[in-house]
C-alpha positions in Angstrom: 29.1 -18.4 -12.9 27.7 -15.3 -11.1 25.6 -13.2 -13.1 27.8 -10.0 -13.9 24.7 -7.8 -13.4 24.6 -9.0 -9.9 28.3 -8.2 -9.3 27.6 -4.6 -10.7 24.7 -4.3 -8.4 26.8 -5.4 -5.3 29.5 -2.8 -6.2 26.9 0.0 -6.6 25.3 -1.0 -3.2 28.5 -1.3 -1.0 30.7 1.4 -2.6 28.2 4.1 -3.7 24.8 3.6 -1.7 26.3 2.5 1.6 30.0 3.8 1.0 31.4 1.2 3.2 34.4 2.2 4.9 37.4 0.2 6.7 36.3 -1.2 9.9 32.5 -0.6 9.5 30.2 -3.3 10.6 27.7 -4.1 7.9 24.4 -6.1 8.5 23.0 -7.8 5.5 19.2 -8.5 6.1 18.2 -11.0 3.7 14.5 -11.0 3.7 12.8 -14.1 2.3 16.0 -14.6 0.0 16.6 -18.2 0.3 19.8 -18.6 -2.1 23.0 -18.1 -0.2 24.7 -17.4 -3.4 22.9 -14.2 -3.8 24.6 -12.7 -0.8 28.0 -13.7 -1.7 29.0 -10.6 -3.8 27.7 -8.4 -1.4 29.8 -10.1 1.5 32.8 -10.2 -0.9 32.4 -6.3 -1.5 32.1 -5.4 2.2 35.3 -7.4 2.8 37.1 -5.6 0.0 36.1 -2.4 1.3 37.7 -3.2 4.6 34.3 -3.6 6.4 32.9 -6.6 8.4 29.9 -8.5 7.2 27.1 -9.8 9.3 24.0 -11.8 8.2 20.4 -11.8 9.4 17.9 -14.1 7.6 14.3 -13.7 7.8 11.6 -15.8 6.3 8.2 -14.2 5.8 6.3 -17.5 6.1 8.1 -18.0 9.5 7.5 -14.3 10.3 3.7 -14.9 9.8 3.7 -18.0 12.1 5.4 -16.0 14.8 2.9 -13.2 14.5 -0.2 -15.8 14.6 0.9 -17.8 17.6 3.5 -15.5 19.3 2.8 -13.6 22.4 3.8 -10.1 23.1 6.2 -11.2 25.5 7.9 -13.2 23.0 7.9 -10.2 20.5 9.3 -8.0 23.1 12.2 -10.3 24.0 13.2 -11.2 20.3 12.9 -7.4 19.4 15.2 -6.6 22.1 17.9 -9.1 21.0 17.5 -7.6 17.4 17.8 -4.2 18.7 21.1 -4.8 20.4 22.5 -6.2 17.3 21.2 -3.2 15.2 23.0 -0.8 17.6 26.3 -2.3 16.9 26.1 -1.7 13.2 27.4 1.0 11.0 25.3 0.0 7.7 22.5 -2.1 6.9 21.7 -3.8 3.5 18.3 -5.1 3.0 17.9 -7.7 0.2 14.1 -8.4 -0.7 13.1 -11.8 -2.3 9.6 -12.3 -1.3 8.3 -15.5 -2.8 4.8 -14.4 -1.9 4.0 -10.7 -1.4 0.8 -11.5 0.4 2.2 -13.8 3.1 0.6 -11.5 5.8 -2.7 -11.2 4.3 -4.6 -13.2 6.8 -2.8 -12.0 10.0 -5.4 -10.5 12.3 -4.9 -6.7 12.6 -4.3 -7.0 16.5 -1.7 -9.6 16.0 0.1 -7.5 13.2 -0.1 -4.4 15.3 1.4 -5.9 18.5 4.3 -7.4 16.5 5.1 -4.0 14.7 4.9 -2.2 17.9 7.7 -4.2 19.5 9.8 -4.3 16.4 9.4 -0.5 15.7 12.6 0.3 17.7 14.5 -2.0 15.5 13.3 -0.2 12.5 14.0 3.1 14.0 17.5 2.3 15.0 18.1 1.0 11.5 17.2 4.5 10.1 20.0 6.1 12.1 22.5 4.1 10.1 23.6 4.2 6.5 21.0 1.8 5.1 19.9 0.7 1.7 16.9 -1.4 0.4 16.7 -3.3 -2.8 15.0 -6.3 -4.6 16.5 -9.5 -5.8 14.7 -10.5 -9.0 12.3 -13.2 -8.7 9.1 -14.8 -10.3 6.8 -13.3 -7.7 8.1 -9.6 -8.5 7.8 -10.3 -12.2 4.2 -11.3 -11.8 3.3 -8.4 -9.9 4.7 -6.3 -12.5 3.0 -8.2 -15.2 6.4 -8.8 -16.9 8.4 -11.9 -17.9 11.0 -12.9 -15.3 13.9 -12.2 -18.0 12.4 -8.7 -18.6 11.9 -7.8 -15.1 15.4 -9.0 -14.3 16.8 -6.8 -16.8 14.9 -3.9 -15.7 15.7 -4.1 -12.1 19.4 -4.3 -12.8 19.2 -1.3 -15.2 17.3 0.9 -12.8 19.5 0.0 -9.8 22.7 0.6 -11.5 21.9 3.6 -13.3 24.4 6.9 -13.0 23.0 8.2 -9.7 25.6 10.9 -9.5 24.2 12.7 -12.7 20.6 12.3 -11.4 21.8 13.6 -8.0 23.1 16.7 -9.4 19.8 17.3 -11.4 17.7 16.9 -8.3 19.5 19.9 -6.4 17.3 22.8 -8.0 14.1 20.8 -7.0 15.4 20.3 -3.4 16.3 23.9 -3.1 13.0 25.2 -4.4 11.0 22.8 -2.0 13.1 24.2 0.8 11.9 27.8 -0.2 8.3 26.8 -0.7 5.5 27.4 1.7 2.4 26.3 0.1 1.7 23.4 -2.5 -1.4 22.7 -4.5 -1.9 19.5 -6.4 -4.6 19.4 -9.0 -5.5 16.2 -11.0 -8.9 14.3 -12.0 -10.7 13.8 -8.6 -7.9 15.9 -6.9 -7.6 19.5 -5.4 -5.3 19.3 -2.3 -3.7 22.2 -0.5 -1.0 21.9 2.3 2.1 23.7 3.6 5.5 22.5 3.6 7.2 25.7 5.4 9.9 24.9 7.5 10.1 21.1 6.8 13.4 20.0 5.1 13.4 18.6 1.6 15.5 15.5 1.1 16.8 14.1 -2.1 17.0 10.4 -2.6 19.7 9.8 -5.1 20.6 5.9 -4.7 22.0 6.2 -1.0 18.9 4.6 0.8 16.7 2.7 -1.9 17.4 1.1 -5.3 16.0 2.2 -7.6 16.0 5.6 -6.3 14.8 9.1 -7.4 12.6 11.2 -5.4 12.7 14.2 -3.4 10.5 14.1 -0.1 9.3 16.3 2.5 6.2 16.4 4.7 3.0 18.5 4.9 2.7 20.6 8.0 0.5 18.2 10.1 -2.6 20.2 10.4 -2.6 22.1 7.0 -3.6 19.5 4.5 -7.1 20.3 3.2 -9.1 18.9 0.2 -9.4 15.7 -1.7 -7.0 13.4 -3.4 -8.0 10.3 -5.6 -5.2 8.0 -6.5 -5.0 6.3 -9.9 -2.6 3.4 -8.9 -3.4 0.4 -6.8 -1.3 0.2 -3.4 -0.3 -2.8 -1.4 0.4 -2.7 2.2 0.8 -5.3 4.8 -0.4 -8.0 2.3 -3.6 -6.1 1.3 -4.3 -4.7 -2.1 -6.2 -1.3 -2.4 -7.8 0.3 -5.5 -10.0 3.3 -6.1 -8.5 5.1 -3.3 -9.6 8.4 -2.5 -9.2 10.5 0.8 -10.8 13.8 2.0 -8.8 15.9 4.6 -9.8 18.5 6.9 -7.2 20.3 9.2 -4.7 17.4 8.0 -6.9 14.4 9.2 -8.7 12.0 6.9 -12.5 12.7 7.4 -13.8 10.5 4.6 -12.3 7.8 2.3 -13.1 5.2 -0.4 -11.6 2.0 -1.5 -12.4 -1.3 -3.2 -11.1 -2.9 0.0 -13.0 -0.6 2.4 -13.0 -2.8 5.5 -9.2 -3.4 5.5 -8.7 0.4 4.8 -10.8 1.4 7.7 -8.7 -1.0 10.0 -5.4 0.7 8.6 -6.8 4.1 9.4 -7.7 3.0 12.9 -4.3 1.8 13.5 -3.7 4.9 15.8 -4.1 8.7 15.8 -1.2 9.3 13.4 -2.5 6.9 10.7 -5.2 9.4 9.7 -2.4 12.2 9.0 0.2 12.5 6.2 3.9 11.7 7.1 5.4 12.4 3.6 5.0 14.3 0.4 7.3 13.4 -2.4 8.0 13.9 -6.2 9.4 11.0 -8.3 12.3 11.7 -10.6 13.7 8.4 -12.0 13.9 8.6 -15.8 14.0 4.8 -16.3 10.9 4.0 -14.0 8.2 5.0 -16.5 5.6 2.3 -15.7 3.6 0.8 -12.8 5.4 -2.2 -11.4 2.9 -2.7 -8.5 5.8 -2.5 -6.1 6.1 0.9 -4.0 9.9 0.6 -4.2 9.6 1.2 -8.0 6.4 3.0 -8.1 7.2 5.9 -5.8 10.2 6.7 -8.1 8.2 6.9 -11.4 9.0 10.2 -13.3 6.0 12.3 -13.5 4.5 11.0 -10.3 3.8 12.2 -6.9 3.2 10.2 -3.5 2.1 10.6 -0.1 2.5 8.5 2.9 -0.1 8.1 5.5 1.3 7.7 9.0 4.8 8.0 10.3 7.0 11.0 9.1 10.7 10.6 8.6 12.9 12.0 11.3 15.0 14.0 8.8 11.6 15.8 7.6 9.5 15.4 10.6 6.0 17.2 10.7 5.5 15.7 14.3 3.3 13.0 13.1 3.7 9.5 14.8 2.2 6.3 13.7 2.8 2.5 13.6 2.2 2.6 9.8 4.1 4.5 6.8 1.8 3.7 3.8 3.1 5.2 0.6 0.3 5.6 -2.1 1.4 6.9 -5.6 -0.6 9.4 -8.1 0.6 9.4 -11.6 0.3 12.8 -13.3 1.4 12.1 -16.9 -1.3 13.0 -19.7 -2.0 9.4 -20.4 -3.1 8.9 -16.8 -5.4 12.0 -16.6 -2.7 14.5 -16.1 -2.4 16.9 -13.2 -0.6 20.0 -12.0 1.7 20.9 -9.3 1.9 24.3 -7.8 4.5 25.9 -5.5 3.3 29.3 -3.8 0.7 29.6 -6.8 3.5 29.2 -9.3 3.1 26.2 -11.7 6.3 23.9 -11.6 4.9 20.7 -13.4 2.2 19.9 -15.8 1.2 16.5 -16.9 4.3 15.0 -15.3 6.8 17.4 -16.7 8.6 20.1 -15.0 8.0 23.3 -16.8 10.4 25.6 -15.0 13.6 26.1 -16.7 15.6 25.4 -13.5 14.0 22.0 -13.1 14.0 20.9 -16.6 17.2 18.8 -16.2 14.9 16.2 -14.3 12.7 15.8 -17.4 13.5 12.1 -18.7 15.2 13.0 -21.9 17.7 15.0 -20.0 18.7 12.2 -17.7 18.3 8.9 -19.7 
């Protein structure tokens, strides 16, 4: 018997997040998800909505082998095939079920970068569609979160099927305020960072792209970032784990940095010119995500958090920064993590992870959960 929680997730993804309409072509990208029964409810819901379902299986161990032994010509040809498929789609559902989140840890940076370069147009084309990304619960994700598999599974279903319509309405005042704001200042232990967001749209994420969801993002004016930020969470990217992260910016560019994985950090920052600039600034708002999961899909949504992404900016909040990387890193600002303050145009809007303006108080957890 299919888990009823999975059935509810499929309904949420297909009918709310992707809003599949009759005749639409929907690609299900099963990323390291090896149980076909997992996909059945999503296929059924797509068909029930009058859509057409297509499946693309990917295996991270196979991808690793391709990166290690493949040539650029091979990457180019395979990516061209996948790009043509993506162009035909109206929506994309990405189901993550990684058995080993460090599968790419030993791939040399030159191989990784060549692989990513040729497949970047596929990802870019995907972002032009209706797309939604979410985890399927497994032991690897539970272990990352330091939770039992049972507890993690329930947590995932609870956060992915919450009342996103209600949260969406509460996010509107923050989105409107960010669109009116010119200058931002972030103050926290080891952090004093200033930048402008003038003229760059603020985008609310309310369950239409990622599950779980809950953030409002924009991007700093590319050359405006000045000061230092010290992060209090570990961050994993491309199979590597980074802690004790700190960056100092001058005229938008990272000029010095620190990490307990310094060699790999330098490799990432040297990916290209854009990897030393910020492509995203966001504020987390999900009332149910209140602990570190060691999974950026959850952690960037933690209420009382902010995050920045080094590298590529989003097309709908574009500051002109281009890069082969987009690396999200989270700063927790609740009092138990050291606290912190967010200022918009010199007005305090958030202190110790709680919104202090009346217009934003609807996003405080007790008003949403």
